LUMBARO-916343 format. One record per atom (N, C-alpha, C): x, y, z negated; residue in one letter. Coordinates in steps of 0.02 Angstrom, whole numbers, padded with zeros to 5 digits, always signed. Layout:
<atoms>
XYZa ...
</atoms>
This chain:
<atoms>
+05697+08822-05396m +05621+08810-05384m +05600+08761-05322m +05638+08763-05270f +05631+08707-05230f +05620+08644-05260f +05704+08638-05297r +05730+08559-05328r +05677+08548-05358r +05622+08582-05405a +05581+08581-05465a +05516+08546-05409a +05497+08590-05358y +05441+08564-05329y +05438+08485-05293y +05508+08472-05260v +05525+08404-05254v +05504+08345-05323v +05584+08367-05349y +05547+08332-05405y +05472+08310-05442y +05433+08370-05440k +05362+08367-05453k +05326+08320-05413k +05346+08326-05353l +05300+08323-05305l +05288+08220-05286l +05374+08220-05289f +05391+08134-05285f +05375+08097-05351f +05373+08123-05401r +05367+08110-05456r +05274+08085-05475r +05257+08134-05453s +05169+08132-05450s +05151+08086-05413s +05110+08039-05469p +05048+07993-05413p +05000+07991-05379p +04966+08074-05384l +04938+08092-05341l +04978+08089-05261l +05021+08096-05250l +05068+08082-05190l +05053+07990-05156l +05061+07958-05208y +05037+07868-05198y +04971+07849-05190y +04945+07855-05230v +04863+07888-05221v +04839+07903-05144v +04858+07962-05130s +04832+07993-05083s +04873+07951-04988s +04935+07937-05027i +04944+07893-04953i +04901+07838-04939i +04904+07798-04994l +04854+07745-05004l +04769+07752-04989l +04741+07815-05008g +04679+07826-04991g +04665+07827-04931g +04725+07869-04885i +04705+07889-04815i +04719+07804-04780i +04753+07761-04790a +04766+07691-04758a +04699+07675-04772a +04659+07681-04825c +04599+07633-04845c +04550+07671-04811c +04559+07742-04792l +04510+07778-04736l +04509+07758-04675l +04586+07743-04648c +04593+07706-04573c +04553+07655-04576c +04562+07613-04639s +04560+07544-04620s +04491+07547-04601s +04441+07581-04627t +04366+07567-04625t +04327+07572-04533t +04380+07607-04503e +04373+07585-04419e +04404+07511-04419e +04463+07500-04444f +04492+07458-04398f +04436+07373-04438f +04386+07390-04495l +04343+07341-04514l +04302+07335-04469l +04287+07395-04445n +04190+07409-04411n +04239+07341-04320n +04299+07369-04294s +04307+07337-04248s +04376+07267-04264s +04340+07247-04317f +04379+07178-04326f +04407+07126-04292f +04461+07124-04252g +04473+07066-04207g +04483+07091-04148g +04463+07166-04130y +04456+07177-04046y +04490+07247-04050y +04519+07270-04006g +04586+07331-03972g +04637+07335-03994g +04680+07377-04025s +04746+07388-04028s +04750+07423-04088s +04802+07435-04101v +04836+07475-04171v +04829+07563-04128v +04839+07564-04073v +04818+07620-04021v +04750+07646-04035v +04697+07585-03995y +04644+07612-04001y +04606+07602-04067y +04640+07583-04117h +04594+07602-04177h +04597+07674-04209h +04668+07700-04201i +04675+07758-04231i +04653+07816-04199i +04635+07781-04107e +04607+07854-04058e +04555+07832-04090e +04509+07787-04099i +04444+07781-04127i +04411+07835-04200i +04496+07799-04229f +04461+07862-04319f +04485+07943-04299f +04511+07953-04242l +04519+08025-04237l +04480+08057-04212l +04454+08009-04167g +04387+08035-04129g +04314+08052-04148g +04299+07989-04147l +04238+07964-04195l +04235+07957-04274l +04284+07943-04284a +04277+07896-04380a +04232+07966-04414a +04194+07935-04465k +04146+07974-04501k +04185+08014-04578k +04253+07970-04573y +04286+07994-04629y +04356+08027-04617y +04338+08049-04548r +04403+08084-04529r +04408+08128-04565r +04355+08182-04588k +04375+08243-04633k +04412+08235-04720k +04381+08152-04740a +04372+08177-04791a +04474+08152-04808a +04504+08151-04733v +04596+08124-04747v +04608+08205-04764v +04592+08256-04766a +04633+08312-04757a +04611+08335-04863a +04560+08313-04860v +04556+08293-04935v +04606+08268-04974v +04615+08210-04960f +04660+08157-04976f +04738+08198-04966f +04758+08233-04930g +04808+08259-04910g +04828+08318-04946g +04770+08371-04976a +04761+08407-05013a +04785+08390-05097a +04783+08310-05112l +04797+08305-05180l +04856+08317-05207l +04905+08304-05164p +04979+08305-05227p +05008+08392-05219p +04974+08432-05182f +05004+08490-05208f +04965+08540-05206f +04905+08553-05164t +04888+08600-05151t +04853+08653-05220t +04839+08610-05259a +04802+08647-05334a +04878+08660-05365a +04933+08660-05361n +04977+08687-05379n +04994+08740-05398n +04965+08809-05355f +04968+08877-05394f +04908+08874-05454f +04841+08862-05419a +04786+08843-05486a +04812+08829-05542a +04865+08760-05541d +04873+08743-05609d +04924+08781-05639d +04972+08819-05617e +05009+08860-05624e +04984+08921-05666e +04940+08929-05645w +04909+09005-05658w +04887+09002-05715w +04830+08944-05703t +04794+08925-05782t +04841+08901-05835t +04891+08868-05822n +04949+08868-05883n +04991+08919-05905n +04970+08967-05853g +05041+09043-05885g +05075+09044-05859g +05112+08983-05820v +05174+08983-05769v +05202+09011-05720v +05165+09032-05689v +05172+09066-05629v +05212+09153-05631v +05194+09196-05698k +05235+09249-05712k +05311+09233-05738k +05319+09178-05766e +05364+09136-05779e +05419+09116-05723e +05379+09083-05665c +05422+09058-05592c +05454+09151-05558c +05397+09199-05565i +05419+09238-05539i +05456+09288-05579i +05471+09289-05642i +05545+09308-05672i +05603+09280-05648i +05594+09233-05636r +05663+09203-05637r +05673+09203-05552r +05617+09203-05506r +05644+09215-05446r +05605+09289-05429r +05560+09292-05388n +05529+09349-05356n +05460+09311-05327n +05389+09366-05312i +05328+09354-05286i +05376+09304-05230i +05368+09335-05173k +05388+09322-05115k +05422+09261-05102k +05488+09232-05146k +05496+09148-05158k +05472+09121-05169k +05413+09149-05231y +05344+09082-05259y +05305+09062-05198y +05294+09129-05176a +05235+09138-05119a +05275+09075-05057a +05337+09095-05047a +05361+09038-05009a +05378+08970-05014a +05379+08951-05081a +05395+08910-05102a +05338+08861-05100a +05277+08895-05124n +05214+08869-05122n +05182+08854-05049n +05182+08890-05017l +05174+08873-04935l +05208+08823-04897l +05262+08822-04927l +05304+08775-04886l +05280+08700-04912l +05289+08671-04971f +05275+08617-05008f +05191+08614-04988f +05152+08646-04993c +05088+08632-04989c +05082+08600-04899c +05119+08631-04868w +05121+08619-04792w +05145+08542-04780w +05213+08534-04812f +05254+08498-04829f +05218+08413-04866f +05206+08427-04912s +05176+08376-04948s +05121+08354-04909s +05073+08382-04872t +04993+08356-04839t +05030+08334-04769t +05080+08359-04735m +05096+08330-04676m +05128+08261-04687m +05163+08265-04747l +05206+08203-04765l +05146+08119-04792l +05095+08154-04844t +05056+08117-04861t +04998+08105-04804t +04985+08144-04760v +04933+08087-04678v +04990+08074-04639v +05039+08069-04648l +05082+08032-04603l +05095+07965-04631l +05111+07961-04675l +05149+07890-04721l +05083+07863-04724l +05009+07887-04747g +04957+07862-04753g +04934+07828-04700g +04949+07863-04638m +04920+07821-04559m +04956+07768-04533m +05016+07783-04552w +05057+07729-04529w +05064+07670-04569w +05058+07687-04640l +05032+07624-04682l +04976+07578-04656l +04917+07601-04643f +04867+07593-04609f +04895+07548-04540f +04933+07578-04490m +04971+07563-04440m +05012+07480-04435m +05035+07520-04487c +05086+07438-04503c +05028+07356-04515c +04998+07384-04559f +04960+07354-04595f +04902+07310-04540f +04882+07353-04493d +04853+07322-04431d +04865+07287-04377d +04942+07320-04375s +04997+07268-04316s +04989+07219-04325s +04978+07173-04406l +04990+07127-04428l +04943+07078-04390l +04870+07094-04366s +04805+07064-04339s +04819+07076-04270s +04833+07149-04256a +04830+07167-04189a +04875+07172-04146a +04897+07207-04078p +04929+07214-04025p +04952+07292-04064p +05004+07319-04055w +05019+07395-04056w +04986+07423-03991w +04980+07408-03924n +04939+07441-03883n +04919+07379-03816n +04886+07397-03797i +04847+07339-03732i +04846+07407-03688i +04881+07370-03638v +04903+07435-03568v +04839+07411-03529v +04800+07492-03523d +04759+07454-03452d +04767+07505-03384d +04738+07510-03338n +04753+07521-03276n +04716+07605-03268n +04689+07610-03334n +04649+07679-03346n +04694+07756-03338n +04678+07789-03284p +04713+07845-03278p +04716+07889-03316p +04776+07926-03359y +04787+07965-03405y +04758+08028-03409y +04746+08064-03433a +04699+08130-03416a +04727+08195-03484a +04734+08150-03541f +04763+08201-03605f +04832+08172-03606f +04866+08235-03655i +04935+08249-03674i +04932+08181-03708i +04997+08159-03699f +05038+08118-03719f +05021+08051-03696f +04952+08028-03655e +04950+07979-03660e +04981+07933-03611e +05030+07983-03565g +05061+07936-03521g +05109+07904-03557g +05120+07920-03625l +05189+07875-03669l +05153+07799-03658l +05081+07792-03691k +05058+07742-03706k +05047+07694-03640k +05041+07730-03595y +05028+07700-03544y +05105+07676-03499y +05174+07679-03530n +05230+07683-03508n +05248+07627-03547n +05233+07611-03594g +05273+07559-03658g +05293+07604-03707g +05288+07649-03703h +05315+07707-03773h +05250+07704-03828h +05221+07664-03842e +05145+07696-03899e +05178+07712-03946e +05237+07673-03982h +05262+07712-04055h +05251+07784-04056h +05291+07813-03995l +05290+07885-03999l +05250+07929-03969l +05208+07892-03947y +05129+07906-03927y +05101+07924-04002y +05103+07882-04014l +05066+07858-04118l +05104+07923-04145l +05164+07920-04136l +05200+07962-04196l +05162+08021-04179l +05144+08053-04116l +05144+08119-04094l +05071+08151-04096l +05028+08106-04092i +04965+08125-04113i +04949+08120-04173i +04975+08071-04223t +04966+08074-04298t +04999+08127-04319t +05059+08173-04298s +05105+08229-04323s +05062+08289-04316s +05015+08294-04240v +04973+08343-04233v +04928+08343-04285v +04903+08273-04299f +04814+08271-04338f +04868+08292-04417f +04916+08286-04422s +04952+08302-04509s +04954+08367-04505s +04985+08414-04449a +04966+08467-04443a +04924+08506-04458a +04854+08493-04431d +04795+08524-04438d +04764+08494-04504d +04788+08453-04539c +04755+08451-04606c +04810+08477-04640c +04856+08508-04644a +04928+08532-04670a +04878+08602-04677a +04863+08626-04612a +04823+08703-04596a +04783+08706-04660a +04716+08656-04661w +04671+08669-04689w +04685+08665-04774w +04742+08635-04796a +04751+08614-04855a +04791+08698-04883a +04840+08709-04832v +04841+08802-04845v +04795+08835-04860v +04745+08833-04825t +04675+08877-04834t +04645+08855-04925t +04656+08804-04927g +04620+08789-04996g +04689+08821-05056g +04761+08828-05032m +04793+08833-05075m +04776+08932-05084m +04765+08967-05024l +04742+09028-05040l +04689+09054-05060l +04617+09007-05052l +04564+09020-05089l +04569+09013-05165l +04613+08984-05194s +04639+08935-05241s +04669+09034-05304s +04700+09045-05226a +04732+09107-05273a +04675+09175-05309a +04636+09177-05226f +04564+09208-05270f +04536+09191-05316f +04517+09135-05333f +04485+09066-05394f +04514+09012-05412f +04562+09024-05448p +04621+08971-05496p +04591+08919-05495p +04555+08878-05472n +04538+08829-05510n +04554+08760-05462n +04590+08708-05489k +04615+08654-05434k +04540+08619-05400k +04485+08618-05431y +04451+08573-05376y +04407+08625-05312y +04423+08696-05334v +04405+08736-05271v +04468+08715-05206v +04537+08723-05234a +04580+08698-05201a +04594+08641-05150a +04551+08577-05197i +04542+08524-05155i +04482+08515-05119i +04448+08544-05121c +04388+08547-05079c +04377+08575-05027c +04413+08655-05023t +04413+08703-04975t +04434+08663-04904t +04501+08611-04900p +04512+08598-04836p +04465+08560-04812p +04417+08511-04833f +04355+08491-04826f +04310+08527-04765f +04314+08576-04820v +04231+08637-04797v +04269+08679-04736v +04323+08694-04753a +04366+08757-04712a +04369+08722-04633a +04395+08637-04626s +04415+08612-04571s +04350+08612-04538s +04280+08603-04567y +04233+08583-04548y +04196+08644-04507y +04187+08694-04554v +04176+08765-04522v +04201+08788-04451v +04265+08801-04481i +04303+08816-04414i +04311+08790-04355i +04294+08745-04366e +04325+08697-04293e +04238+08691-04263e +04189+08712-04304r +04136+08735-04235r +04150+08778-04238r +04148+08830-04259i +04163+08900-04239i +04218+08903-04159i +04264+08880-04162t +04301+08883-04109t +04283+08827-04070t +04238+08776-04083t +04224+08748-04032t +04159+08785-03982t +04120+08836-04025a +04070+08862-03998a +04094+08904-03942a +04148+08938-03955l +04187+08985-03918l +04188+08952-03881l +04203+08879-03837r +04212+08832-03763r +04269+08856-03729r +04316+08884-03772s +04387+08904-03748s +04434+08822-03770s +04454+08788-03718p +04502+08737-03744p +04564+08739-03765p +04575+08789-03761w +04658+08836-03790w +04651+08854-03867w +04583+08842-03872l +04568+08894-03960l +04527+08819-04014l +04516+08774-03950d +04451+08715-03986d +04492+08682-04050d +04481+08683-04122l +04537+08682-04142l +04519+08575-04142l +04434+08577-04144y +04452+08481-04156y +04494+08475-04087y +04476+08472-04019n +04520+08443-03961n +04581+08441-03977n +04618+08497-04013l +04685+08518-04027l +04710+08468-04092l +04658+08464-04136a +04689+08422-04188a +04698+08347-04164a +04655+08331-04111t +04631+08254-04089t +04657+08251-04021t +04711+08290-03999s +04734+08289-03933s +04709+08278-03903s +04646+08296-03893y +04612+08282-03849y +04607+08358-03783y +04680+08364-03747i +04692+08428-03712i +04715+08406-03672i +04678+08411-03613p +04701+08405-03523p +04784+08405-03522p +04794+08358-03503a +04906+08362-03464a +04903+08422-03429a +04856+08443-03381s +04864+08484-03346s +04868+08543-03368s +04844+08551-03426f +04869+08625-03459f +04930+08644-03477f +04990+08583-03493f +05067+08615-03503f +05096+08557-03431f +05065+08544-03375n +05119+08530-03315n +05135+08479-03333n +05097+08426-03385g +05135+08368-03392g +05161+08374-03443g +05200+08424-03470s +05259+08416-03543s +05218+08406-03586s +05247+08332-03613d +05228+08317-03680d +05245+08354-03725d +05306+08386-03729l +05345+08442-03777l +05315+08497-03783l +05290+08529-03740l +05238+08584-03710l +05176+08578-03762l +05126+08539-03744g +05073+08526-03769g +05077+08505-03847g +05152+08467-03878f +05158+08473-03930f +05158+08512-03981f +05217+08550-03958l +05224+08595-03978l +05164+08670-03986l +05122+08671-03941y +05078+08720-03950y +05029+08705-03992y +05000+08626-03994c +04956+08610-04043c +04990+08619-04128c +05059+08600-04122v +05059+08607-04177v +05069+08701-04210v +05091+08731-04169g +05104+08815-04162g +05035+08839-04204g +04988+08816-04159i +04932+08841-04177i +04915+08839-04237i +04930+08756-04277f +04913+08742-04344f +04976+08794-04392f +05013+08788-04357a +05077+08822-04397a +05037+08909-04415a +05031+08919-04353a +05030+08975-04354a +04948+08985-04417a +04900+08968-04393i +04832+08971-04438i +04871+08965-04548i +04913+08921-04548a +04947+08908-04612a +05002+08978-04619a +05014+09010-04589a +05055+09064-04597a +05034+09131-04623a +04941+09136-04588v +04937+09195-04588v +04890+09172-04644v +04877+09116-04685c +04833+09102-04751c +04893+09140-04786c +04964+09101-04784g +05001+09098-04840g +05025+09185-04845g +05043+09215-04776i +05059+09302-04797i +05001+09307-04855i +04928+09306-04830i +04881+09319-04852i +04879+09291-04958i +04904+09253-04955f +04928+09209-05020f +04979+09265-05058f +05034+09272-05028y +05072+09320-05052y +05050+09393-05081y +05009+09428-05032f +04988+09471-05053f +04923+09464-05148f +04891+09423-05112v +04843+09411-05158v +04868+09384-05242v +04948+09345-05240v +04952+09346-05276v +05005+09381-05310v +05018+09441-05271k +05067+09494-05269k +05010+09541-05321k +04964+09558-05308r +04913+09592-05350r +04903+09574-05417r +04862+09522-05407k +04865+09484-05456k +04907+09480-05525k +04970+09468-05499v +05021+09465-05561v +05046+09545-05595v +05041+09591-05523q +05038+09630-05543q +04996+09701-05590q +04927+09673-05577n +04879+09691-05615n +04889+09664-05687n +04920+09624-05682g +04886+09577-05762g +04850+09525-05766g +04790+09510-05707l +04760+09462-05729l +04750+09417-05735l +04718+09377-05775t +04694+09312-05811t +04644+09286-05784t 
</atoms>
């Protein structure tokens, strides 16, 4: 099953369309600040302020999030479960939904950054004191690692919302439900966590790496593991619920 999904993912035109689409979304901020700033600056503005940021989750969801809805509609789910079992089937869908979304978002953003670097420097070092996690890297000549960390955290955020789309498609097996859910879920749930006024649970700040470095005693590794761990936990909870929903649907013979 895993081998079949790998083959399906990399043969899907949606993977490459989504990567290009994400690069184009990032380019909207580049066009607004053409000739000004650096690659680091453009990505930071995109993650923190760009109006198209939420659409990245939709593009990230395109390659695989609707897989269950398609397989259920086409009557493939029961065949897959007979050859394996429900637990392995659910785990495969969870892992590939998470992996494909992270891969799509990362490649799309780095495609943009490579293009952006043709006309802008990777980073312009200033004397501003750094306050957020990872920022020490960009001020000490490690801007590529800095960009890798913040884009990886954001990709994990998008991957978590993609899994919520897969979960909702277990209740309503429709590919449009699966693909649109990440946009709605990320917006609504981020607003709720922001209203809680807890910096440890504010998903917007976690996704954009706007977390004070002092929270982790200046450790970028702890900050990275915490941010990614929160989004992985969201995906894991959704994956567990997805397993039980699929199990009930198969056992009850629902169509």
